[in-house]
C-alpha positions in Angstrom: 9.6 -17.5 10.7 11.7 -19.9 12.7 12.8 -23.0 11.0 12.0 -26.5 12.5 15.1 -27.7 14.3 13.4 -30.5 16.1 13.7 -33.8 14.2 11.9 -37.2 14.5 8.8 -35.5 15.9 5.3 -36.5 14.9 2.0 -34.5 15.0 -0.6 -36.3 17.2 -4.2 -36.0 16.2 -6.4 -36.1 19.4 -9.9 -37.5 19.8 -11.5 -34.5 21.1 -11.8 -31.7 18.5 -12.0 -28.0 18.8 -15.7 -28.0 17.9 -16.5 -30.5 20.7 -14.7 -28.2 23.2 -16.5 -25.2 22.0 -19.9 -27.1 22.4 -18.9 -28.0 26.0 -18.0 -24.3 26.8 -20.9 -22.9 24.8 -18.6 -20.5 22.9 -16.3 -20.3 20.0 -12.6 -19.9 20.4 -11.2 -16.7 18.8 -8.3 -14.4 19.1 -8.8 -10.7 19.9 -5.4 -9.1 18.9 -5.1 -5.5 20.3 -2.2 -3.6 18.6 -1.0 0.0 19.0 1.7 2.0 20.5 2.8 1.8 24.2 0.1 3.8 26.0 -2.5 3.6 23.5 -4.9 1.8 25.8 -4.6 -1.8 24.7 -4.2 -3.6 27.9 -6.8 -1.2 29.7 -9.6 -1.9 27.1 -8.5 -5.7 27.0 -9.3 -5.9 30.5 -12.5 -4.2 30.3 -13.6 -6.5 27.5 -12.5 -9.6 29.4 -14.6 -8.4 32.4 -17.7 -7.8 30.2 -17.2 -11.2 28.6 -16.7 -13.0 31.9 -19.8 -11.4 33.4 -22.0 -12.9 30.6 -20.4 -16.3 31.0 -17.7 -16.3 28.5 -14.3 -18.0 29.3 -11.5 -15.7 28.4 -7.8 -15.3 29.0 -5.6 -12.1 28.5 -1.9 -12.6 27.2 -0.5 -9.2 27.9 2.9 -8.0 26.3 4.7 -7.1 29.7 3.4 -10.3 31.5 4.6 -12.6 28.9 8.0 -11.0 28.9 8.2 -11.9 32.6 8.0 -15.7 31.8 7.6 -17.3 28.4 9.7 -14.6 26.6 12.0 -13.2 29.3 14.9 -14.3 27.1 13.8 -11.8 24.3 14.8 -8.1 24.1 13.6 -5.3 21.8 15.5 -5.8 18.5 13.5 -6.4 15.4 14.6 -10.0 15.6 13.5 -10.5 19.2 10.3 -8.5 18.6 9.3 -10.9 15.7 10.1 -13.9 17.8 8.2 -12.5 20.6 5.1 -12.2 18.3 5.6 -15.6 16.7 5.7 -17.3 20.1 2.6 -15.5 21.4 0.8 -16.2 18.1 1.4 -19.9 18.6 0.2 -19.6 22.3 -2.8 -17.6 21.3 -3.8 -20.2 18.7 -3.6 -23.1 21.3 -5.7 -21.1 23.7 -8.3 -20.4 20.9 -8.2 -24.1 19.9 -9.1 -25.0 23.5 -12.1 -22.6 23.0 -11.1 -19.5 25.0 -11.9 -16.1 23.9 -8.2 -15.2 23.8 -7.3 -11.5 24.2 -3.8 -10.3 23.4 -2.3 -6.8 24.1 0.9 -6.5 22.3 2.4 -3.5 20.5 3.2 -6.0 17.8 4.6 -3.1 15.4 5.1 -5.1 12.3 2.3 -6.1 10.0 4.0 -9.2 8.7 3.9 -10.9 12.1 0.5 -9.8 13.0 -0.6 -11.3 9.7 1.3 -14.5 10.7 -1.1 -15.0 13.7 -4.1 -14.3 11.3 -2.9 -16.9 8.9 -2.2 -19.3 11.7 -5.7 -18.9 13.2 -7.4 -19.2 9.9 -10.6 -17.4 8.5 -13.0 -15.9 11.1 -10.9 -16.8 14.2 -8.7 -13.6 14.3 -10.1 -10.1 15.0 -7.4 -7.3 14.8 -8.3 -4.3 16.9 -6.2 -1.2 16.5 -6.0 0.9 19.6 -5.3 4.2 17.7 -3.9 7.1 19.7 -1.6 10.0 18.7 2.1 10.0 19.9 1.3 13.0 22.0 -1.6 11.3 23.8 0.6 8.1 24.5 3.4 10.1 25.9 1.1 12.2 28.0 -0.4 8.8 29.5 3.2 7.4 30.2 3.2 6.9 33.9 6.4 4.7 33.6 8.4 7.4 31.9 9.4 5.1 28.8 8.9 7.8 26.2 11.1 10.2 28.2 13.8 7.6 28.6 13.5 6.7 24.9 13.9 10.4 23.8 16.8 10.8 26.1 18.5 7.9 24.5 18.3 5.7 27.5 15.8 3.0 26.0 16.8 1.9 22.5 14.4 0.6 19.8 11.4 2.2 21.4 8.4 1.9 19.1 7.2 5.4 18.0 10.4 7.1 18.9 13.4 5.2 17.5 11.6 1.9 16.1 8.8 2.0 13.6 5.1 1.1 14.0 3.3 -0.1 11.1 -0.4 0.7 11.4 -2.8 -2.0 10.5 -4.1 -1.6 6.9 -7.5 -3.5 7.2 -8.2 -4.2 11.0 -11.5 -5.5 11.8 -11.9 -2.6 14.4 -10.4 0.7 15.2 -10.8 2.0 18.7 -9.9 5.7 18.8 -8.6 6.1 22.3 -7.9 9.8 21.7 -11.6 10.4 21.7 -13.3 7.4 23.2 -13.4 6.4 26.8 -12.5 3.0 27.9 -16.1 1.9 28.3 -17.0 3.2 24.8 -14.1 1.3 23.2 -14.9 -1.9 25.0 -18.6 -1.6 24.0 -17.4 -1.2 20.2 -15.4 -4.5 20.7 -18.5 -6.2 22.3 -20.8 -5.2 19.3 -18.1 -6.5 16.9 -18.2 -9.9 18.7 -22.0 -9.9 18.3 -21.7 -8.9 14.6 -19.2 -12.0 14.0 -21.4 -14.3 16.0 -19.2 -14.9 18.9 -21.6 -13.8 21.6 
């Protein structure tokens, strides 16, 4: 993780606590962390889950990998070091959103277990749900409307996860959605059931 460079800074404790914000919103802050290969369905399922939650009155926000790289993380590439910093930053942002009481949904490849676990530890027990969007490489390549896998195989794109950069599958995710077999609706329903099981809805 990054070392603290800023000096002479003090953490300020605020009057309003997370529990009070959650009581106002009538919900609990949590991070739903979707991980999986490019094309595995992370963003599509995340959007469907957000829609379902919104329709029952839950305040949500999606932090999507591509969107974040247009702004907050536009200075980062796809080297292992930049990927790690990408996930470190988004973990901190996701933690802030969850602390504000949002059901925070992230959709990032996040290929390394160490950095997914960093977010888990940052959030603390019961506030991080890892969801593995599992799909075969063949399926992901067949879904690739942007042609990224083709470019990676041709050597045009370097450090592309699944082709010339590793992806470490989750060892003990809270939920696996098998997008080779399940429809978007079926996968989203599994997520909703898990949220009921964990007491978030």
